[in-house]
Every structure is written in C-alpha cells, then in structure tokens.
N, C-alpha and C positions, 0 to 999 in steps of 0.2 A: 301874631300871625305874620306870615311872610307876604310882602308886597312884590308884585312882578315889576321888573324894570325893563325899559325898552331896549337896552343895549348893555353889553358887559362893561362899558366905560361909564355908565351912568349909576348914580346912587340916589336914593330918596333920603334927604337930609332933614335934620331938625337943628335949629339954632340952640346952642348950649353955652353956658358960661364955663370956659375951660379952667381947670386947675393949673396954675402957672408953674408946675413942676412935672417932670417925667418920672414915672415909677419904674425902676428897673429891678427885676428879680433875678438873682444870680444863684446858680446851683453849683458852679465850678469856678476855680481860681484861673480865670482866663481873660483874654482881651489884649489889645495892642494900642488902643487909643490912649491919649494922655490921662483920661479919667477912668480907665478900666481898672478893675480890682487887681489884676496881675501886675500892671504897670506900677501902681502905687505900692503893692507888696514888694516888688522887686527892688524898689528904692529903699527898702528897709522900714517903711512905715507899717504900723500894725493897727492903726485906728482907721476905719473906713466907714464913712456915713453913720457914725455912732456905734459901729460894731467893732469889737476887739478881736483881732485875728491871732491865732497861735503861731509861734515860731515853728520852723521846720517844715512848712508846707512847700509843695513843688507845683510847677506850672501844670495846669489842666487837672489838678487834683479836685475831687469832689468835696464840696464843703459839707460840714456836719449837718447843716440844715440850710434850706434856701434863705438868702438874705435879701431884704428889701432895701435898695440903695437908691434913693431919689437924687435927682439933679435938677438944677434950674433949666429953663428952656432958653438957651442962648440965642441971641438975635443973629442976623446975617453977619458972618465974619467973626462971631464970638464963639468961644468954647463954653460948653455946659459947665456949671459949677456943682461939685459934689456937696451934698447937704445931709444932715441928719434929721430925724423926726423932730427933735427938740428945736432945731434951728428953723424948720418950716413953721412950727407953731409959734415960736417967738417972733418971727418976722411977719406973722399974720397972713402968710400965704394960704393957710388952711386952718380951720379950727381943729382942736384935738379930736372931737367927735368925727368930723369929716375925714381927717387924715387916717384915723384908726379904721374907719369903715373901708376906705380905699385900700389901705394896706392889707386888710383881711381878704378883700375881694381879689387883689393882685396875687396873693399867695395861692388862693383857690384856683384861679385861672391858670397859673403856672403849673400847679400840680396836675391839673387836667391836661394841659398841653404836654407835660412830660409823659403821662400815661398814653396819650394818643401817639406820640412820637415813638415810644418804646414798642408799641404794637407793629410799627412799620420799620423796625430795625434802626431807629434813629435816637439820638440824644439831643434833647432841647437843653442846651447848656445855660442859656440866659435869654431874657427877652425884655422888651420895653412896652409899657402900657401908658396911655394918656387918658385921663378921665375928665369929665365935666359934669355940670349939674344942669338938668333940663328945666324948662319953664315950670314943671310940676314939682321941682325940688328933688328929683330922683338922681342918684349917681349913675352915670352911664359911661361906657367906653366911647371915645370920640375919634379914634384913629384905628389903623390896621391892627390886627392881632395875629401873632404867631406866623408872620411872614418872614422870608429870608432877609428882608430889609430891617425888620425890627428885632430879629432873633438870631441866635447863633446855633446852628444845627451841625452835628457830627454823625458820621456813620458809626453805629454801635459795634458792629461785628469785629472790626480790627482796632477799636479805640485803645484797649488796654495794651496790646502788643506795640502799637505805634508810640504810645506815651513812654513805655518802658525803654524803647530804643531811642528816645529823645526826639522823635519826629512829631510834626504837627498832625493832629487828627484830620481825617479827610472830611472837609466841610462842604456844605451846600448853602452858602449865604454870602453876604457882601464882604466878608473878611478876605475873600479871594482878591477883590478889587483893592481893598485897603492895603493888603500885603504887597500887591503889585506897586501901588503908589509909594509905599515906604521903600521898596527896592530901587525906586527912581530918585530917592532922596527927599521925597515930600513928607513933611511931618504934620501936615494939617494947617499950616499957616501960609498965607499968601495965595497966589494963584496956582492951582493944581496943574500938573502937566496933562497934555491931551492923552486920552485913552485910544489905543489902537483898535482897529476893527476886530482883531484877534482876541483881545482882552474883553471887549464888549460882547462878542459872540459867546465866549466861554462862560462869562457871567450869566448870560441869558440861558445857556444850556443847563447850568447848575440850578437856576431858578425853576426851569421847566421840570428837571429831574425831581426836585423837592416836591413840587406840586403833584406830580404823578405818584410819588411814593406816599405822600400824606393822604391823598384823596383816593388812591387806588383806581384812578381814571386817567384816560389819555388826555393830554393837553391839546386842545384844538383851537388855534388862534382865530380870532374873529377880525377879518379885514374889512368888514362892511362899514359904512359911514354912520357914525353916531347921530349926526344931524338928520339923515334920512330916516333912521329908525325912530328918533324922537318925534319927528313930524308925523310919521305914520301912526305912532302910538297915540298922539294927541287927536288924530282924526277919529280913532276908535272911541 
C-alpha cells in the first residue's frame, strides 16, 4: 500500500543492508564516462563486465540484448570499477543466488522502463539500479529508479536520422552537464569547474521536460517549507 508523505522532499525509509555494487543495465553502445561501454569499446577492448562484444559496432548502436554491467560503488573522489558476475561472487560481494536474483530483477525493471519510455516517444538507453536486503531478508530497490540522474534518455522520433548523420541523440538527462564539463577540459578527476547559471537552468529544464513526458502531467514545483509540512503532519 502507498503511504502518504507530508512533503515532496520527504520519504518514508527503511534501513537496509546495501549491496556494495551498482547494477547498470545497458541497451545501447553509448556513454562518455571512463567506465562507459562505448568508451571501453572505442579503446579497442571487446570484453566488458564479463560480456564479449562483437567487432564492427558503432556508437549509439542498439545491443543484441540488454547487458547487465555491474560496477563497484566508488568512494568520494574515486571512480567506479567495472566488474563481472564472476568477480562479484569470487570477492564475496554477493552470493551467487543473491546476485542472480538481482540480475533477473534488474533486467525486468529495465524492460518495463523501456516499454514505458517508448509509449512517450523516448528511448531508455541505459540505467542504474541499487539494491539492498531489508530486515526481513527481501531484496529491495534502495535508490532512485529511471530518473534522468540514473538513466540515459533519448528522443525516439529523430534518433535514427541523427545517428546516421553522426550526431548525438537528443537527450534529456545529465549527459548534457557531463558533455559540457568535458568541453571545458574536465575528465572527471580533480576539482570540477563551476557551472554557469545558464547550464544549470538548461539542465533543470531538460529534467522537467522528461518528467512531464514520462508522467503526462505538468511539473508544479513545491516551494513550501518541508519543516513546516512535517510539523503539521506530526500534529495530525
């Protein structure tokens, strides 16, 4: 059942034991970060998180089937480390039964997300999931799902034409900010350059646009005080 929350910035949380890896499901050969599947492929490597990739693929090409590509959860200032299913089990980060359960659920969630995006004229290229185990031993999602922070979304209508022309797909996610940082010479190491108000506003507009496309509703920002809302809620 759904529980009401006093304010949009509030959540009702349960303490879980997190799985120390992030589960990324990829449907396309894309990305620009040091650990992205396209970056690795472009370097000439054909093994990625235990999967063997064929020669002759091109950027933004759809993969034959979605790939589950886990990474470690890097600490502050650290990059995530690519891993395979076998490495996760060998290191004791998850048992075989637990990891296989999570992998199955991740693919099911991604498949559902792809279907929902397609109905709204969007492509869900890839996404990240984080799982944990609750006090009752159940596997649960413990972080955001299918947001523009955790996922890569493209407009479907002109995707094929833009890719044929060698252009970037029109995206509605944080790649806009990542690409801007790269244009300033920032590779992800050291202190990042400051973002201009123009870039921050454009990123926000893209996030709002994605919200409205996916939900079919207008985004109405809530500027009320979370503290006041919580106190009023507790009084009830």
